[in-house]
N, C-alpha and C positions, 0 to 999 in steps of 0.2 A: 437354749435350754429344751428342755426332750422331755415336753411336759410341765413345764415349768419347774421338777426336777433343778432344788439347788445342790451343786459342787459340793455343799459336804452331806448332806442328802445322799449323792452318790457314790459320795467313797465309802458312806455306813451300805452301802449296799455292797460293795464288793468288797468288805471285811467279811460278812455275814456269809458271801455266795465261800469264799476260801475259804470261810468255818466249817460249811456244808462238805464242798469234795475235801477237805481235810482228814472230817470225821467217814470214809472208804480206808482209808490207810488201817484206822484198827479195827472196827468194823468187823473183818474175820475173825478177832481176838475172840469178839461177840459170841459167833459162833462156831468154835472151832472143830469138832465132829462133822460141820456140815465141808462138801465138798467151795475153796475158792471164786472157779467159776461159776458152778450153779450160783453165785450169792450174788455175782454178781448180773451172770443175762436175770437172774429174777430181780433181778433187786430195776434193769430197766423195762422188766413188763409194768413192777409195782410205779411205776414213769409212766410209761402207755397210760396204766387203771387208773391215773386218777388224772391223769389228764383225757378224757373219755367227755368229764361232764361237758369240755368245752370244744368239744368235734364240732357239732355247729357254727361258731363261728370260726372253727377254725376254717371246717370247707365252705364260707361265705367269705372267706377272702382269699383276693387273691394270690396264691401263696406260695410260692418261685418250690414245687415239688424236690424239682431232682436236688436242686440245694439244700433246702433241708435233709433229704436222706446223708445224701453226701456230710453231711453233720449231723448227722447223728452214729454214722460211719466214726467217722475221721471222730466225734466229742468222744463218745460212747464204748458204742462195744469194739471198735480196731483196739482205740489208745489203753482204757481198762484193762484187754484180755491180752494186748502187747507186756504192760505193765505188769499183769502175773506169772506169764514167761521168763519175762530176765528178772524177773528176780529169782525166780527156779531155778535160774542159770545159772546168771551171778553171784547170786547173794543180795537181799534190801541194802547193803552200803552203798555197792555201787550202783547198781537201777535205779535208787530214790536219787545219789547225789548224779547222774545222770539226766532222772528227769528235772532235777533242779535248778538243767538250764534251759527251760523254758522260759523263763521271761528276757532273761538276755538274749537271747534270738526272736522274740517276737518285740522285744528293743530294739533292733538292730532292722527286722524285718522290716517294722512299721514305717523306722525313719524317714523322714521326707526333709529332712536338710539339707543332708549331703556331711559332710565333715565337722563342719559346726554341731549339726545338731547330736553326732554321736560325740565332740569336747562335752558339749553340755552335759550330760549327761553320764560320763566315764567319772564322777565318782561315785557316783547311786549305781549303777553297773559294778563297780568295783566291791563296795561293803557286799553289796549280796552276792555276789561269787564271793566276798569272803567266807559270808555269813553260811554261804553253801558246803561249800566244801569244812569248813569247820562244826558246821551243825555235825554234820552225814561219817565224819571220821571215826570209829567205830573201832574195840577191839578184837568184832569175831571177823575170824580172816573169812572171806567167803572159796567157793568152790576151788577156786583157780583155771589156767592150763582154758582149752579154748571154750568148755561153755561158759564161762568167766568171756571171751570173746566174744562169742554168740552174743549169750545175754546183754551184754555192754551197743550192738550190734543193733540189740530189736529195742532197746531203750534209745537207744537215738533216732532209732524210725518213730518211737511213741512220740517223742520232741516233737517229729517233725508236724508229726498225725496234730494232736492239738492243737499247735502251734499256725498247724491251716487251718481250721474248726476255729481259731482265736480271731484270728486276722478276719478271714472274709465271713466269719458271722459282725462283726465291726461293721463287717464292708456293708454285711446287706441292711442290718437297722439306718446306716450311716444315708445307700439310697431310700431306704423302704423304714420310713418314720410309723405311717401305717401298719405296720405287722410286729412291731412292740408287743401289746395286749395279748395277742395271737400266736409271737412265734416260738416262747415253750410248752404252749399244748404244742402244737405240730412239730418240733421237737421230739415228743414225750410217744407218743404216737406214731409217727414215723422206727424211732426206738422199742418202742412195742410190741411192729409190726414182725422188728424185723428178730429182735428177739427170744420172740416167747417161741418160734420151732425147733431154736437151740437149743433153750429151758427146756423144754418136752423128748428134746432126746435126751438128754444129760436122765432127764427125772426116769423113761426108761429103759436106759442103757446104766444105769447108778443105782437107781430104787430111791429109794426115799431117804431124809438123808436122817441120823439118829436126832435127836432131841430137835424133831417137827416146827417145833412153835417157838424154842429159839428161835430157829434159821425164817421160819415165821417173821413175825415180832426184825429183825435188824436187818430180812427186806423192801421192809415195810417203811423202814424207818431210812432207811438210801434211797427205797426208789421215794419216799416225799420229800426229807428235808435238803440230803446230798443233791438227789437231780431232781425236781419240779420245785420246787423252795428254791437251792441255785440255779437253776438257768433261769429263772425270770428275775432273780437278782442281778442274775452277771448282765444279761437282758439288755433289765432297765439302765445301771451302770455306764456298762457302754455304751450307749447312744448318748450318753451326756456327759463324760472325758474323754481326754485325746486315749487315741489307740497305741502312745507312750507309754503315757502315765496309767493304762491298763495293765502293760505288760509289764512291768515292775508290780504290778499291788500282788498279782500272780507270785509273786513269792509270798507272802501272807499264809499260803496257804500249807506254807512248809513249815511258816512258823508254830498256824494253830494244827497242826500233823506234828510237830517240837511237840509243844502242851501234851491234847489231847495222848500222847506216848504216857511222858509225864506220868499221869494222871491215872493214867490204867498198869502201873507200876506200880502207884504209890509210893514212887522215890525221884527224887532232881537227880541230872543228871548231870554227867562233869564239871568242872569246870570251864576247856573245850568248850565245850556244847554249848553252854552259858554265854561264851564267848560269841558265835556264832550267832545264837538268837539274837543278844545284842543287836550284832550285823549287822540283819536279813532288815530289822525292824527298823534302827537306822539309814537305811541304802534307799527304801520305800519310801521312807518319811522325805531322808532328801531327794527322795521325785518327786515327789508332793509338792515338798514345795516348790522345786524348778518345775516345774509345769503349770503350775501359780504363776508366777515370772511373768513363761511365756504363753498364755494366756493374757496376762491383763497388759504385756505388750504389745500383743496380736490387738486388743482391742482398744488400745491410749494408738494404734497407726494405724486403724480400714477405720474409711467414712462414715459416719453415721447412714445412716438406714433409713431415705423418709419420714417421716412421721413419730421419728424414734423423740425422746427429749433432747438429746445432743442436737440435732438436727433441728428441731423449735429453737433451743439459744440461739442456735447459730445464726436463725433465719432472724431473728428479732431482736440482735445483734445489731445483724446488716442493716434491716430497715429502721434502727433506732440511728442507727453511724448516717442513715439515708436521712434521711429529716433533719441532722442534724446539720448537711453539709446544704438540705438545700432553703435551712432558715438563717445557714449564715449567706449562702450565697443570697435571698431577698434580702434579709439585714446594707449587703455590702451596696445589693441593686439602688434599695431606697436609699439611704446617705450619699450616694451619684446624681441622682434625682436631686435630693434637695438641695444639696452643692452646687449646683447647676443653677437648680430653681435664684440661690440668693445670690449668685450672682449676677445674672441676666437679669432682674429686679433691686436692685439692691434697698435696704428701708431709708 
């Protein structure tokens, strides 16, 4: 258990991280006059800014900067840039439904138990997949044609980009648990360094957007909540949970996005989308239950660690058993000796 964190706490943190990320899909609607790419780059500049107070601790740590910059690119700038272009080319329905493949891809890539592991995941994967399709069914057509094909390809690249980020950050935390307190800050600083020149270029070429105060508030919210807090929650939870379960919990990002979009629209969606939402949540719940069973089975089969309560109890039972055997052996020896004495010296 990382830092003594309970499994329940880790599940809550992962749920909150997904909620923070889901806000990204509706935030542009709160500042509709600002370019989406400028909002995205501003978000990562803000992410770097709120990470500055942690800079000294980050620099003192032995941070693998090459991997951290890779995470900043694949999990932040490249991913959200690809998503923005894919939505423009293919329309939101196709693009977001494709992005919804992230939980399935991560689950299959992180599974190390072969066919048996995939079979155990199959019910949850099916529910999540069906839920993704139903949630994103929409009567609004996309652009179609070659534009839709190119947009779908870019969305698939975004899926690969974020899946690599999610799995590699999990591996890094597993190998270097000491980085847990500073990794989010390091990623924020890296993302800020990369996004700042792009944001400056966008402002220089396009000028300050209309309603700048509204755009600034959205950027600050995204940088603090959807980046800094969400990434910290993700790292803390990922260090405690299995990569397979983490991948399934990512489906909650779509579920939260669905809720936020409904709140923004001020109306409930249709029955098909609601059924999809239920299937999504049910799939995630099933994955949590299955992973809990796996964790308990592995804990039961694993030998107790030296010094643990189970090891101490086993050693105590073994010592007690030896004492009983020794007492029994001593009693038998005494009885044999006594019988011999009576035989040689009859009363």
